[in-house]
C-alpha positions as CSV (number, residue, x, y, z in Angstrom):
1,M,5.3,-12.8,-11.8
2,N,5.4,-10.1,-9.1
3,N,8.8,-9.7,-7.6
4,G,7.6,-7.7,-4.7
5,S,8.5,-4.3,-6.1
6,A,5.3,-3.7,-8.1
7,K,2.8,-1.0,-7.1
8,H,-0.4,-2.1,-5.5
9,D,-2.8,0.1,-7.4
10,Q,-5.3,-2.4,-8.7
11,I,-8.7,-2.9,-7.1
12,I,-10.0,-6.4,-6.6
13,G,-13.8,-6.5,-7.0
14,C,-15.7,-9.3,-5.2
15,S,-19.5,-9.8,-4.5
16,V,-19.1,-12.7,-2.1
17,S,-20.4,-10.9,1.0
18,E,-19.9,-14.0,3.2
19,C,-16.1,-13.5,3.0
20,R,-14.3,-11.9,5.9
21,H,-12.4,-9.8,3.5
22,H,-15.4,-8.3,1.7
23,G,-15.5,-4.6,2.0
24,H,-18.0,-1.8,1.1
25,D,-18.7,-1.3,-2.6
26,N,-17.9,-5.0,-3.3
27,C,-14.2,-4.4,-2.9
28,C,-11.9,-7.0,-1.5
29,E,-9.9,-5.6,1.4
30,L,-6.9,-7.8,0.7
31,H,-3.9,-6.5,-1.2
32,R,-3.4,-9.8,-2.8
33,I,-5.6,-12.9,-3.4
34,E,-4.8,-16.4,-4.4
35,V,-6.9,-17.9,-7.2
36,R,-7.0,-21.7,-7.3
37,P,-8.6,-24.3,-9.5
38,C,-11.9,-25.7,-8.1
39,R,-11.5,-28.8,-6.0
40,G,-11.8,-32.0,-8.0
41,E,-11.8,-31.8,-11.8
42,C,-12.5,-28.6,-13.6
43,T,-15.6,-29.1,-15.9
44,G,-14.3,-27.2,-18.9
45,S,-17.6,-25.4,-19.1
46,G,-15.9,-22.0,-19.4
47,K,-18.0,-20.6,-16.5
48,P,-15.7,-19.0,-13.9
49,E,-17.6,-20.5,-11.0
50,D,-16.8,-24.0,-12.4
51,E,-13.1,-23.4,-13.1
52,S,-11.6,-21.4,-10.3
53,C,-12.2,-20.1,-6.8
54,C,-10.6,-17.6,-4.4
55,G,-8.1,-19.4,-2.3
56,S,-8.1,-16.4,0.1
57,F,-11.8,-16.8,1.1
58,V,-12.4,-16.9,4.8
59,Q,-16.0,-17.2,6.0
60,R,-17.3,-14.5,8.4
């Protein structure tokens, strides 16, 4: 777990252009995102869109 002293040198790619934090070249402009399980029960399908979502999403 990050203790606050780690470098922020990774890039978060995201193609959800409806999000307020979506930047050019499909890069997320946030320094940190929160990934949460989908609402309700996870389906166990193995497809990312069925299992998790970006908890930092804010609609434009």
